[in-house]
DOROKOL-898542 format. One line per field, with one value per residue (C-alpha): x, y, z. Coordinates in pm, whole numbers, plus 32768, in hexadecimal, padded with zeros to 4 digits. Example, Ala and Ser with C-alpha at 12.3 -4.5 7.8 and 13.67 -1.06 7.14 Angstrom:
px	84CE  8557 $
py	7E3E  7F96 $
pz	830C  82CA $
//
This chain:
px	8000  808A  8077  7F98  7EAF  7D58  7CA1  7B34  7AFA  7BFE  7B8D  7B7E  7CD7  7DE2  7F28  807F  8187  82F3  83E0  83A3  8433  8559  863C  8549  8498  8567  84AC  8359  8332  829A  8344  8204  824E  81AD  8103  8189  82DF  82F4  81C1  822F  837E  82D3  81E8  8308  83E1  82C0  8297  840C  845A  854F  84C4  848E  83DC  8297  815F  7FEE  7F8F  7E1E  7D76  7C50  7BC1  7C7E  7C5F  7BD2  7CD2  7CCD  7E10  7E68  7FAE  8004  8025  809C  8121  808E  8101  8011  8075  7FD7  7E70  7D9C  7CCD  7BF7  7CB3  7BF0  7C75  7B5C  7B6F  7AF3  7A2A  78DE  792B  786F  795B  7ABB  7BDF  7C17  7D7F  7E18  7F13  8086  80B8  80F2  800A  801C  7EF3  7EBA  7E27  7CBA  7CB7  7C33  7CC4  7BB2  7C0E  7AFB  7AEB  7C05  7BB7  7CDC  7DD9  7DC9  7EBD  7EFC  8015  7FF9  8143  8165  829C  8374  82B5  81F8  827F  8251  8352  83E3  83B9  84DD  8559  8414  82CE  8211  80C7  80B6  7F42  7F56  806B  7FD9  812F  81AC  80F2  7FE1  7F8E  7FD8  7E92  7DE5  7D73  7C1B  7B4A  7BCC  7D39  7E29  7F75  8091  816E  82DE  82A9  81BA  81EF  8247  838C  8388  83AD  82EE  81F9  8261  81C0  823D  81F5  8239  8249  819C  80D8  8009  8010  8086  7F9A  8097  8171  82C7  831A  8434  83E7  83E5  8450  8366  8318  836F  8228  8166  8148  81F7  80A7  801B  813E  8108  7F93  7FD7  80AE  7FB5  7E7D  7DCC  7D70  7C7D  7CE1  7BEC  7B31  7BE4  7D2A  7DD5  7F2D  7F93  7F45  7E9F  7DA9  7D6D  7C46  7C7D  7CD4  7D46  7EAF  7ECA  7FD7  80C0  813D  802B  7FEF  8093  8207  82EB  82C3  83D8  8428  833F  83D9  831C  824F  824C  8122  8093  7FA6  7ECE  7DEE  7CE5  7DDE  7D94  7EDD  7F28  8037  80CE  80FD  817F  80D4  8123  8174  82E3  82B7  81B6  815F  80CC  81A2  8200  81EF  82A2  8307  82B1  83F4  8441  8437  82C7  824F  820A  8129  807D  802E  7F68  7E83  7D1B  7C29  7B77  7CA1  7D18  7E8B  7F73  80DD  820F  8335  848D  85E9  869A  8786  8661  85CE  8716  8724  85BC  860F  872B  863E  8542  864E  86B1  8546  852C  8665  85CD  8492  8533  85BA  8458  83D3  837C  82FF  8192  8165  8093  7F43  7F4D  7E7B  7D67  7E29  7F5D  7E98  7DFC  7F52  7FD5  7EB6  7F09  7D9D  7E03  7EC5  7ECF  7E38  7D84  7D63  7BFA  7C37  7D49 $
py	8000  8153  828F  839B  84BF  8494  85CB  85C7  872E  8806  895F  8A79  8A39  8963  8911  8889  899C  89C9  8AEB  8AC5  8A42  8B27  8B30  8AD4  8C18  8C2F  8AF5  8B8C  8ACF  8B9D  8BA8  8B6A  8B22  8BA8  8CFA  8D32  8C94  8D16  8C53  8B22  8B2B  8B47  8A21  8944  899A  894C  87F9  87B3  87DB  88A4  8A01  89C4  8872  884A  8894  88D5  8A3C  8A7E  8BBE  8C5E  8B12  89E0  8870  8750  8637  84DA  843C  82EE  82B0  8236  83A2  84E7  8634  8766  88CE  89EF  8B56  8C7E  8CF7  8CFC  8BC5  8AD6  898C  886B  8710  860E  84AA  841A  846D  8436  852C  8676  873E  8725  87E1  8940  89B4  8AF8  8B1B  8B5C  8A0C  889C  877F  8604  854A  83D2  82E6  832D  8488  85A1  86FE  87F2  8957  8A55  8BAF  8C97  8DB0  8E86  8E5B  8DA8  8C84  8B6D  8A6F  890B  884F  86DE  8651  85A6  8644  85A2  8474  8512  8544  869D  872B  8804  880C  8871  87D7  891F  890D  89D4  89B9  8A7A  899B  885E  8825  87A8  8781  8678  8635  87A0  8825  8899  8780  86E3  8607  84A2  84F8  8422  84D1  83DD  8436  83F5  8382  8288  830E  845D  848B  848A  85F6  8714  87E6  894C  8A9F  8BE8  8D2C  8E90  8E50  8F7E  8F0F  904D  90E1  924B  935A  93C3  92DA  9351  9351  93C2  947E  93CB  931F  93E4  9514  95ED  9576  9649  97BD  983B  98AE  974E  96B3  97A7  9759  95E2  95FB  96E5  9614  94FA  93B9  92A5  9139  90B8  8F6F  8F1D  8EE7  8D95  8CF9  8D85  8EF0  8FDE  90B6  920F  92FB  946F  95A9  953D  9583  962F  95C2  96B8  95DE  94DC  939C  92A0  9258  914B  902C  901A  8F5A  8F6F  8F99  8F30  9054  9109  91F8  91E7  92EF  926A  933B  9360  941F  933C  92B3  913F  90CA  8F89  8E76  8D12  8C75  8D9F  8D68  8D7E  8E9B  8FAC  90C0  91D0  92E8  92BE  93FE  9370  922D  91CC  9183  901B  9064  90C5  8FAA  8EB0  8FAF  8FFA  8E87  8E9F  8FB9  8F44  8FB7  90F9  918B  92ED  9319  9423  943F  9504  954A  94DB  94C6  9386  93B9  93CE  9295  91D8  9246  91D6  9083  905B  90AD  8FAB  8E9C  8EF3  8ED3  8D82  8D06  8D73  8C9F  8B5E  8C16  8C8F  8B2A  8AB9  8965  893E  88B0  8770  8780  86DC  85A2  8590  8489  8564  8690  85C1  8552  86B7  8728  8613  85A6  843B  83FE  8283  813A  802D  7ECA  7E66  7CFA  7CDE $
pz	8000  7F9A  806A  7FD4  8009  7F68  7EF5  7F5E  7EEF  7E3D  7EAD  7DB0  7D19  7DBB  7D0C  7D63  7D60  7DC0  7D74  7BFE  7ABA  7A72  7942  782D  77D3  7695  762A  767A  77C6  78DF  7A32  7AFC  7C6C  7DA8  7DA5  7F06  7F38  809E  8110  8046  80F7  824B  8207  8197  82C2  83AD  8305  831B  81A7  80DB  809D  7F28  7F3E  7E80  7F4D  7F12  7EBE  7EFF  7E86  7F42  7FC1  8030  7FDA  80A6  80C3  815B  81DA  813B  81F6  8353  83B3  8317  838C  82E4  82F1  82AD  825D  81AD  81B1  82EB  82AA  837B  8389  841D  8475  8471  84F5  83AB  8274  832C  8444  8437  8513  8595  862E  85A5  8583  8508  83EB  842A  84D4  8493  84F4  84E8  8454  8450  834F  82FF  8395  82BC  8298  8233  81DA  819E  8102  8160  8251  81DE  80C8  7F7A  7F99  8095  8081  8101  8114  816D  8212  810D  7FEF  7ED3  7E14  7CBE  7BAB  7B6B  7A0C  799D  7B02  7BAC  7C28  7BF9  7B3F  79FC  79B2  786B  77E7  7887  7920  7A71  7BB8  7BB5  7A45  79F4  7A86  7BC4  7CA6  7C81  7D67  7D68  7D28  7DF4  7E2D  7E81  7FA8  7FE2  814C  81E9  8349  83E1  84A0  861C  867D  8719  8653  860C  85DB  8550  8601  8593  841C  8380  824D  822F  80D1  80B9  803E  7F36  7E6B  7DFE  7C8B  7BAA  7A69  791B  784E  7765  783A  770A  766F  776C  77A8  78E1  7968  7936  79F0  7B0F  7B0A  7B0E  7C46  7CEA  7CA7  7D5C  7CA8  7D03  7CC8  7BC3  7BC3  7A7E  7B3D  7B4B  7B74  7A23  7A6B  7B5E  7A9F  7B2F  7B0E  7B33  7A76  7917  78B8  7766  7673  75CD  74B2  7482  7542  7459  746A  73E5  74DC  75DA  7718  7844  799D  7AD8  7B52  7A03  79EA  7889  780B  76EB  760C  771E  77F5  791E  79AC  79D3  7AC4  7A3A  7B3C  7B5E  7A2E  794D  77DF  7782  7688  7656  7560  7640  76D2  7840  7909  7A3B  7AEA  7C50  7D09  7D63  7ED9  7EC2  7DE0  7EFD  7FA8  7E5B  7E40  7F85  7F12  7ED7  7DCB  7E2B  7EE3  7E9B  7E54  7DCC  7D5F  7DCF  7CE8  7D66  7CD0  7C69  7D8F  7E80  7DE3  7E18  7F85  7FB8  7F1E  8016  8136  80B7  80AD  8211  8282  81D3  8284  83D1  83A7  8426  8557  85A2  85C0  8721  879A  87F5  8952  8945  89F4  8B47  8B75  8C7A  8D44  8D45  8DC4  8EDD  8F4E  8F3F  901D  9119  912C  916F  92B0  92B1  923C  9308  9283  92D4  9279  937E $
//
């Protein structure tokens, strides 16, 4: 019998993601990978994995999963979501736990994750990871290219994801405190690469305006609704490479921030590019949120990247063990309610 997680309900969109498929954009292969690499790292560290191991990325609502292994250790990080551990598939209610911790679940138990209260993405890592083959060095799901992950697509009910471990290691469970996952009100961006396609007044207006995250957003791009940005030199250019966080402005004038599943090239001018240090936070922003942008220099972007890497390195140091709940017998003994024993038979 193989160890696995069986998907009873997939949630809105749940895929397997790691840090992405790098080095193949020249061949037209998207990078993909986690929208929020900070939360992915945290979930993996809680589970006892390398930071870049493949994990489940759930968007807006989580999956319902049954354990088909002796036991598993799961790490949860990201959105504020109700996570419920049920005794079996017939149980109506179970133990509620918060994200930013690990938990051990045994065979037959069900992990049910509901709609997120805050944030757009939640990561669910399993100790040892999934026993699936990497494609071009990554297990990330590229849904548009039908590549990687589990059959190159989001999970569906009935999927059985093979695990690398039948049993969890013997160790304490951990939690992470003090990790700030709140998204900033303003996201930093550097100008260009086609800022010369826009009037100076339009660039100033873009950085001074608020935008609402549209319902048309997905892992490929975050569509924004707000004051249209007028083009100076038309909205068609010779297609060129797309960097993560590039802000395209198509003919409608409504900006699109290109994210993990972005295409490798594009033919719309890009007014600015969100800096890499702010992309994980952008991946947490739900539809309907209001955001804006602040212009920074390349030097400021590099300094911010360094600060992000330092915060990522500090995550493991922020992990603390969770004290196990005391049993009823142990509490009775601690209270000294029993002073002796008499053998009635004697």
